C-alpha positions as CSV (number, residue, x, y, z in Angstrom):
1,X,9.5,11.5,-13.4
2,X,8.1,8.6,-15.4
3,X,4.4,9.0,-16.4
4,X,2.6,5.8,-17.1
5,X,-0.4,5.3,-19.5
6,X,-3.6,7.3,-18.8
7,X,-5.9,6.1,-16.0
8,X,-8.7,7.7,-14.0
9,X,-8.8,9.9,-10.8
10,X,-11.5,10.7,-8.4
11,X,-12.6,14.3,-8.3
12,X,-12.0,16.0,-4.9
13,X,-15.6,16.7,-4.0
14,X,-17.2,17.0,-0.6
15,X,-16.3,14.5,2.1
16,X,-18.5,11.4,2.2
17,X,-19.9,10.9,5.7
18,X,-20.8,7.8,7.6
19,X,-18.6,5.3,5.8
20,X,-17.4,2.3,7.9
21,X,-13.8,1.2,7.9
22,X,-13.7,-2.5,7.3
23,X,-9.9,-3.1,6.9
24,X,-9.0,-6.7,7.5
25,X,-6.4,-7.8,5.0
26,X,-4.3,-4.8,3.9
27,X,-1.0,-3.4,5.1
28,X,1.5,-0.2,4.7
29,X,4.9,1.0,4.6
30,X,6.0,1.2,8.1
31,X,9.1,-0.2,6.6
32,X,9.5,1.5,3.3
33,X,8.3,4.9,4.4
34,X,8.8,5.3,8.1
35,X,7.0,8.2,9.7
36,X,10.0,8.8,11.9
37,X,13.6,7.8,12.1
38,X,13.7,4.1,13.1
39,X,15.3,3.3,16.5
40,X,16.8,0.1,17.7
41,X,14.6,-1.9,20.1
42,X,16.2,-4.8,21.9
43,X,14.4,-8.2,21.9
44,X,14.9,-11.2,24.0
45,X,14.7,-13.3,20.8
46,X,16.9,-13.1,17.7
47,X,15.2,-11.8,14.6
48,X,15.0,-15.3,13.0
49,X,13.0,-16.5,16.0
50,X,10.8,-13.5,15.9
51,X,10.0,-14.3,12.2
52,X,9.3,-17.9,13.0
53,X,6.9,-17.0,15.8
54,X,5.1,-14.4,13.5
55,X,4.7,-17.0,10.8
56,X,3.2,-19.7,13.1
57,X,0.0,-21.1,11.6
58,X,0.6,-19.5,8.2
59,X,0.9,-21.4,4.9
60,X,4.1,-20.2,3.2
61,X,3.6,-18.2,0.0
62,X,6.0,-17.3,-2.9
63,X,3.7,-15.1,-4.9
64,X,1.0,-12.5,-4.3
65,X,-2.7,-13.5,-4.3
66,X,-5.0,-11.4,-6.4
67,X,-3.5,-8.1,-7.2
68,X,-3.1,-6.8,-10.8
69,X,-0.7,-7.4,-13.6
70,X,0.7,-3.8,-13.7
71,X,0.9,-0.7,-11.5
72,X,-1.5,1.0,-13.9
73,X,-4.1,-1.8,-13.6
74,X,-3.7,-1.8,-9.9
75,X,-4.4,1.9,-9.6
76,X,-7.3,1.6,-12.0
77,X,-8.8,-1.2,-9.9
78,X,-8.4,1.0,-6.8
79,X,-10.2,3.9,-8.4
80,X,-13.0,1.7,-9.8
81,X,-13.6,0.1,-6.3
82,X,-13.6,3.5,-4.7
83,X,-16.1,4.8,-7.2
84,X,-18.3,1.8,-6.3
85,X,-17.7,2.4,-2.6
86,X,-16.5,-1.2,-2.3
87,X,-14.6,-1.0,0.9
88,X,-13.6,-4.6,1.1
89,X,-12.7,-4.7,-2.5
90,X,-10.3,-1.7,-1.9
91,X,-8.7,-3.4,1.1
92,X,-8.2,-6.6,-0.9
93,X,-5.7,-4.7,-3.1
94,X,-3.2,-4.5,-0.2
95,X,-0.8,-7.1,1.2
96,X,-2.2,-9.8,3.5
97,X,-0.5,-10.6,6.8
98,X,1.0,-13.7,5.2
99,X,2.3,-11.8,2.2
100,X,3.8,-9.3,4.5
101,X,5.5,-12.1,6.5
102,X,7.0,-13.9,3.5
103,X,7.3,-11.4,0.6
104,X,7.8,-8.0,2.3
105,X,9.2,-7.9,5.8
106,X,12.3,-10.2,5.2
107,X,13.7,-7.7,2.7
108,X,13.3,-4.6,4.8
109,X,15.9,-2.8,6.9
110,X,14.1,-4.0,10.1
111,X,15.7,-7.4,9.9
112,X,19.2,-6.3,10.8
113,X,21.0,-3.9,13.2
114,X,20.8,-1.0,13.9
115,X,17.1,-1.0,13.0
116,X,16.0,-4.4,14.1
117,X,12.2,-4.6,14.8
118,X,10.1,-7.7,15.1
119,X,7.7,-8.4,12.3
120,X,4.8,-8.3,14.7
121,X,5.7,-4.7,15.8
122,X,6.3,-3.6,12.2
123,X,3.0,-5.1,11.1
124,X,1.2,-3.4,13.9
125,X,2.7,0.0,13.1
126,X,2.0,-0.5,9.4
127,X,-1.6,-1.6,9.9
128,X,-2.2,1.4,12.1
129,X,-1.0,3.9,9.5
130,X,-2.6,2.0,6.7
131,X,-6.1,1.8,8.3
132,X,-6.0,5.6,9.0
133,X,-5.0,6.3,5.4
134,X,-7.7,4.0,4.1
135,X,-10.3,5.8,6.2
136,X,-9.3,9.1,4.8
137,X,-9.4,7.7,1.2
138,X,-12.9,6.4,1.7
139,X,-14.2,9.5,3.3
140,X,-12.9,11.7,0.5
141,X,-13.5,9.6,-2.5
142,X,-15.9,6.6,-2.0
143,X,-18.9,6.9,-4.4
144,X,-17.5,9.9,-6.2
145,X,-17.3,10.4,-10.0
146,X,-14.1,9.7,-11.9
147,X,-12.1,11.8,-14.4
148,X,-9.3,10.9,-16.9
149,X,-5.8,11.1,-15.5
150,X,-2.5,9.2,-15.2
151,X,-0.1,7.5,-12.8
152,X,3.3,9.0,-12.2
153,X,6.2,7.2,-10.4
154,X,9.6,8.8,-9.7
155,X,11.5,5.9,-11.2
156,X,11.2,2.4,-12.7
157,X,11.1,0.8,-9.3
158,X,13.9,-1.2,-7.5
159,X,14.7,-4.8,-6.9
160,X,13.0,-6.1,-3.7
161,X,13.3,-9.7,-2.7
162,X,12.0,-11.8,-5.6
163,X,10.3,-8.8,-7.2
164,X,10.2,-5.0,-7.4
165,X,8.9,-2.1,-5.4
166,X,7.8,1.4,-6.3
167,X,7.8,4.3,-3.8
168,X,6.2,7.7,-4.0
169,X,3.8,7.1,-7.0
170,X,1.1,9.8,-7.4
171,X,-2.2,9.8,-9.3
172,X,-2.6,12.7,-11.7
173,X,-5.8,14.2,-13.0
174,X,-7.7,17.1,-14.5
175,X,-11.1,18.3,-13.2
176,X,-13.9,19.5,-15.5
177,X,-12.9,23.0,-14.4
178,X,-9.5,22.5,-16.0
179,X,-7.8,22.4,-12.6
180,X,-5.0,19.8,-12.5
181,X,-4.6,17.7,-9.4
182,X,-1.9,15.3,-8.2
183,X,-2.4,13.2,-5.1
184,X,-0.6,10.4,-3.3
185,X,-3.4,7.9,-2.5
186,X,-1.4,5.0,-1.2
187,X,2.1,4.0,-0.1
188,X,4.4,1.7,-2.1
189,X,3.5,-0.8,-4.8
190,X,5.0,-4.3,-4.6
191,X,5.4,-6.7,-7.5
192,X,6.1,-10.4,-7.1
193,X,5.7,-13.0,-9.9
194,X,4.1,-10.4,-12.2
195,X,1.3,-9.5,-9.8
196,X,1.1,-6.1,-8.1
197,X,-0.4,-5.1,-4.8
198,X,-0.4,-2.0,-2.6
199,X,1.9,-2.3,0.4
200,X,-0.3,0.1,2.5
201,X,-2.8,2.9,2.2
202,X,-0.6,5.4,4.0
203,X,-1.2,8.7,2.1
204,X,-1.0,12.4,2.1
205,X,-4.7,13.3,1.9
């Protein structure tokens, strides 16, 4: 396991009540980390037409908007925004629908048999899991104090489209009691053009 430079982690204190989930622009790994074995679903349209229809009204993109310049900086931004209970700021660290359409979905297994699924369906499934994960993340950690820690990823990432992707990264930390913690706070990390964003907030909290 590769450990990146030290960052910060939220202490697992009591759950924060009454937080609203305002999740409008993020996304998750329905594709990279399916919750179940994918099954083929027939469509009356070829996948190329499904993609064209999904992209209608979008301005094509070739790079990620916002994001951070490294996985470490991305996680640090996530933790700072959680500490500030900045719900919208947290959601902005995830892929937008347009970024999903142009920079993520075309390079997943769902574009070819036997796992063909339309981008609309994959996006819907991904958003559902991501919004649930973001809700858990906010309830547990929004407004909580932070402690020194690190980010660990199982490898150096793999080529993905015009960039790279990391799966299974976890946030490491040590509480004031000396107890060490390791948690998966989000799904994969996608890099395109030197910018990094969270694919989804699917997590194991």
